[in-house]
MIGU-910400 format. One record per residue (C-alpha): x negated, y, z negated. Coordinates in steps of 0.5 Angstrom, whole numbers, padded with zeros to 4 digits. Last residue first. Example, Ala and Ser with C-alpha at 12.3 -4.5 7.8 and 13.67 -1.06 7.14 Angstrom:
REM MIGU-910400
+-------+-------+-------+
!    px !    py !    pz !
+-------+-------+-------+
! -0027 ! -0002 ! -0014 !
! -0025 ! -0009 ! -0016 !
+-------+-------+-------+
***
This chain:
REM MIGU-910400
+-------+-------+-------+
!    px !    py !    pz !
+-------+-------+-------+
! -0213 !  0184 ! -0228 !
! -0213 !  0190 ! -0226 !
! -0210 !  0189 ! -0218 !
! -0215 !  0194 ! -0214 !
! -0214 !  0197 ! -0206 !
! -0219 !  0200 ! -0203 !
! -0219 !  0194 ! -0198 !
! -0212 !  0194 ! -0196 !
! -0210 !  0188 ! -0193 !
! -0216 !  0184 ! -0194 !
! -0217 !  0186 ! -0201 !
! -0210 !  0184 ! -0202 !
! -0210 !  0176 ! -0200 !
! -0217 !  0175 ! -0205 !
! -0213 !  0179 ! -0211 !
! -0207 !  0174 ! -0209 !
! -0211 !  0168 ! -0207 !
! -0215 !  0170 ! -0215 !
! -0208 !  0170 ! -0218 !
! -0206 !  0165 ! -0215 !
! -0212 !  0159 ! -0218 !
! -0211 !  0163 ! -0225 !
! -0202 !  0159 ! -0223 !
! -0203 !  0154 ! -0221 !
! -0200 !  0150 ! -0228 !
! -0196 !  0155 ! -0230 !
! -0193 !  0156 ! -0223 !
! -0192 !  0162 ! -0220 !
! -0188 !  0168 ! -0223 !
! -0192 !  0175 ! -0220 !
! -0190 !  0183 ! -0221 !
! -0194 !  0187 ! -0218 !
! -0194 !  0195 ! -0221 !
! -0196 !  0201 ! -0216 !
! -0189 !  0206 ! -0219 !
! -0187 !  0207 ! -0212 !
! -0190 !  0203 ! -0208 !
! -0187 !  0197 ! -0212 !
! -0190 !  0189 ! -0210 !
! -0185 !  0183 ! -0212 !
! -0187 !  0175 ! -0214 !
! -0182 !  0170 ! -0215 !
! -0184 !  0162 ! -0215 !
! -0191 !  0162 ! -0212 !
! -0195 !  0156 ! -0213 !
! -0197 !  0155 ! -0206 !
! -0197 !  0163 ! -0203 !
! -0193 !  0164 ! -0198 !
! -0189 !  0170 ! -0203 !
! -0197 !  0173 ! -0203 !
! -0197 !  0173 ! -0196 !
! -0189 !  0177 ! -0196 !
! -0192 !  0182 ! -0202 !
! -0198 !  0184 ! -0199 !
! -0197 !  0186 ! -0192 !
! -0190 !  0191 ! -0195 !
! -0195 !  0194 ! -0200 !
! -0198 !  0195 ! -0193 !
! -0193 !  0199 ! -0191 !
! -0191 !  0202 ! -0197 !
! -0197 !  0205 ! -0196 !
! -0204 !  0208 ! -0200 !
! -0205 !  0203 ! -0205 !
! -0210 !  0206 ! -0210 !
! -0209 !  0202 ! -0217 !
! -0204 !  0197 ! -0217 !
! -0203 !  0194 ! -0225 !
! -0200 !  0188 ! -0227 !
! -0194 !  0183 ! -0229 !
! -0194 !  0177 ! -0230 !
! -0189 !  0172 ! -0231 !
! -0191 !  0164 ! -0232 !
+-------+-------+-------+
***
């Protein structure tokens, strides 16, 4: 499954890269891109694990950038 999420209050490109690298390591993730300029995150993950991957992704992003919000 592939889905695009809007990202709000992402402050720097370095944090975006750290988030992307962390999400890429999650189980079930096939491909991820996070653009600081467009404030969009594109996630491809296994259909069966998609909801779990999204929950873990949100938790990981909050840890790296507490003010950042991913619009689900």
